[in-house]
N, C-alpha and C positions, 0 to 999 in steps of 0.2 A: 502492500498502499504506500502511494505515495500522495505528502501535500501537495496539491498546486498553489499555496500561500510559499512555501518553501522554494519552488522553482523546480521542476525536472531537470535533472545534469543534461537529459539530451533536447533541451530548448525547446522544447512544444509551448508553455505556458508558462509564465512567470509573473506573480503579484496579484493571481488569481481574476485581473479582469483585463490585463494589458498582456500586449504580445513580445514574444523576445525572438522570433522569428525573421531575421533581417527582412524576408520577401513581403510582410505586411508593414506597408509603408504608406503613412496616410494619404489620401488624394491631392491635399492641397501641397504638400511638397513633392509630390510626382510632379504637377502640372508647374511649379516653379522650375526644378531643374530640368522640364522640355523647353521651358521660354528660353532660361540661363542659356540654354545650349543652341537657341534661332532656329530649332524645328518646327516645319510647321504640323499641323493638327488637322488637314485636310486629307482625305486617302492616298495621294498620290500615286494610285497604282502605275505604274509601268508597261505596255501593252497586258501583259499576262500575271505579271507577277509586282508585288508591292512592294514597298520597303517597308521594315520592320525598325522599332525607333534603335537606333542605337547602345551600345551598352554590351554586347556579346561578343568584343571584338577589342583587339589590341591594335591601336594606333591608327584605327578604321580600317585594316587590312582584311578586316572577318566581319564585315558588316553583313547581315541575313538580311534576305526577303522571303516573303510569305508567298503560298502559289495554291489554291482552293481548286478541285475540277473532280474529273473521273479518270480511272487507271484504264492507259489502253494499250498499255502493255509491262509487265512484270519479269523481271530475268533474275539470274542469280546477285551480279554485280550491276543492276540499272532500273530503272522504273521509269515509264513515261506517262505523262500526267496531262489530259486535254482538257482545257477552260470551256465553259459553255458555248464561248465565242469563236469556237473551233483552233484556239491557239495553242500547240502544242509543246511542252517540256519534257526533257529528257535529261534526268538526275541519275548522277553516279552514286551507288549506296556500299555502304561498308557491310550491310547486311542483306540477307538473303530475304524478303518479301514473300517467298512466293507461297509458304504456307501461314502466312498471315493475311492478305489481298487477295484478291480476283479480279479479272478484266470488266470493267464497270462499275467498279466501288468507288464511292466517294472518299476523299481525303485532301488533307491540307497538309502540306509539306513545308518546311522551313529549310533553305538549303544557303549554301553559300556561293554566289559568283566566283567566277573564274576569267582571268585574262584571256585564256585560250581552254578548250575543251570543255567538256558538258560541266553543268554546276553540280556539287556536291551537296548531298542530302544531310542535314542537320536532326534533324525529327521528321516523322510520319505521325500524324494523328488519324486513324485509319478505327471503321467500324467494330463494334467487339464482335459482332456477329455474322458470318460468311459461308455462303453455300457456295461449293466448287463443283456442285452438279446440280441440275435442274432439278426443279419442287417435285416430291415424291419418288425421286431417283431413289432415294436412302429406304423410306420404309417398301419398296417394291423391291428390293433385292436382298437387304440385310435380316436376317431372320436370328443371327444366332454371332455374340460377340462374345470379346475379351478385355477385360478392364485391366489396363496399366496404369497402377495409381504408386504417387508419388508426394511426397510433402516436405518445408519446410518448418513446418510447424507442427511440435508434437500432436500426437492423440489424434490422428485425424480418420483414423479407423470406421468411426461411427459415420462419417460423409459417405466413404466407399461402399458401408452396407446398406444406406441410404439410396444411393445412386442405382446399387444393384435392385434392392427391393422395388424403386421405380421405376428400372426400365423393362423389370420382369411384368408387375402389373399394372402399368397405363399402356406403355408402347406396344409390350408385347415379344420381346427380344428374350430370347433363352442365352445368360450369362454362363460360362466356361466358371466352372469351380476355380476358388483359387488357388489353391494348392497347385494343380494343373497349370495355370498360367504363370504361377512364379517359379517352377520347374523349369518350363519351357524357354521365360523369360532370362532366366539366372545363367542357363546356358548358350543362348542365343548372343547373349551381352559377354561373358566369359572368353576373355582373352582380346578383347576388342582394342585396349588400351597396346597391348605386347605387340597385337599384331601391324599397329599403326607404328612402330620402333623401325627406324632403319637401323638390322643388326650392324652395321659394320662401323656408322656415324654416331648411333647412339641418337639420331634427331626423329624427332616425333612429326609424322605425317598427318596432318587434320584434315586434309582431302579425303584420305583412306580412312579414316577415323570417321568421319561422318557419314562415309560410303556404308562402312561398317553397319553403322547405329540404322540408316536408312533400313538396312536389309532386316535389322531385329524384328521392323513389324511384319513383314511377311512371313518371316520364321513361326514366329507367334503363333501370328494366324495360322499358320499351315499345322503347329504341333497341336492345338487347339481344336481344329476343325470349324476354325469361327469364318463368317464372312465379312467381321471385319473388328478394326481393333481400338477400343477406345482408349486413349490419354488423359487421364485426371491428375494434374498439377497443384497441388495447395503452394500459394505461395504469401509471400509477408510484403505487405504494402503499406503504403502512407496515406491516409484518409487526410483530404482536407475538410476543417471543422469551422462554422461559419454558426452561432448563435444558438452552440450546441447542438447543430445537427452536421451529422457526418457524409461526405458525399464522394462516393468512390466507386468507379467501373460499373456505372448503370443503376446503382444502389443509393439510397438514404435511411440512414439507422440515427436515431437520437441517441445521443450521448448521458444524457443524462432524463429525470422522471419529465411529467408532464409540469410541475408545477415549476419545477427548478430552470425550464425552459422557456416558463410564462415570464419569471421574472428577468430571466435573459433578454427576451426583448425589448422591454424599457429601459435596460441600461444601456449609457451614452458609452459604456466600453463593453461590448459584447465578448464572450469568449472567441477567439479566432485563433488557427494553430492547425497541427497536424497530431493523428494519432494513428498507432500502428492497427492495420486490420487484415482480413485473412482477404484473398480472392483466389477465383478457382479457374483456371484455365482447361478448356476441354476441346482436345482434335480426336476425329473419327474417322480413323483411314479404311481402307477396303484392302481386301487380304493380297494386293498386290505391292502395297503401298503408296496408293495414292490418296491425297488428303480429300476428306468427301463433304467436310463441315468442322467449323472450328467457331469457337464462342467465350467469352473472359467476361465472366460476373463475380463482385464482389461477394463475399460470403459470410462475414460477421466481424465488428471489432474487437480488438483484443485488449481494449482498456475502456472501460467508463466510468462514469462517476457514483458514488456510493448514494443512496437513500437522500441524504439529506444535501449534496451537492458540492460538500466539500473538499472532497479526494477521489484522485482516480486510482482507479483498483485494477488491477490484472484480471480480466477475462480468461481461464481459460477454453480454450476451441470446443472442449465437448460441451458446456454449457449452453453455449447456443444450438449444438447441434441436439441438444436433448429436447428440445423445444420441436413438437413434431410437426404443429399446426404452421409455423415460421418453416420450418423445410421442405413442407409439401409443396407452398407458394414458392419457394425457390425452384422447386425442381420444375415445376410447370413452366414457370418464366425461363428457365436455362435450357430446358428441352423442347420447347414451344413450336419451334419452328421444323423440329422433324415430325411431329405428328406422331396421333397413334396409325400401329396397323388395321387395315380395315378389319371387320368382324370375322368374315368368310375365312379369313386364314386361320 
């Protein structure tokens, strides 16, 4: 248990009603800073991409620009975005976005212009949920799956059990036994690190490792005789908090009870900052290792205020997972686009 009045060592809150994080700067100071730099407040869009206020650059060399549009093409190290007026922007990427977006996805890119060559992507805001196959194709071809869970947060087993039960009862899928999936997965992944090492030089071949990792999906599907493999990763993130309401990855969750939040709405210095939270990343692959569907959805706050609204307390993940009604709503929202299997099946 930590006292908000004393300030969390991680810098989320300080003094109960004030903010320690430097990102929360009063609007008046921001405006003063903009005027002092002589910047225009007009949109100032140049063709397809518009400038973002400087501040993420060194000596003016790394000014970023921002562009919003639809993905026209996505490759391992490149993504092409097309605006509504038809302008095209080709960006070099240092991450592979093929398993995150598909052609037609609406995205917002922040990138670094270059004197020569393609601009370089800094960050990409993309949809939390993406279908990589036509609607209905999943429910028509997937009947049995294997679940591959992983978690950065302790005690997530209840989530895996809940997902298994939901997929069986609401979607109609048969889920391969956990012990079988674990054994096949262990054998498939065993030695992958060693096989990617050059025995002569000892150098690690990342390309070879990634290629082997991709084959794990197909091996698990084959070994469990499944039509598809569902990867389920529970990760730790930071949720943005404003007036005791946390928002992250498509969900909102109160940090405190209704009475405390009501008082906070009338305060001149409302609670703002960040709190740790759990998010679930879902990826459904077919038996050959082709991505069918992906989704990302917030699961639960890992810290909340006590009943009196004076302290932040750790909330273990099983506490949130034990709320059956909450978890039912979460499952329905997370798997809504996949839909139920026809009753005739």
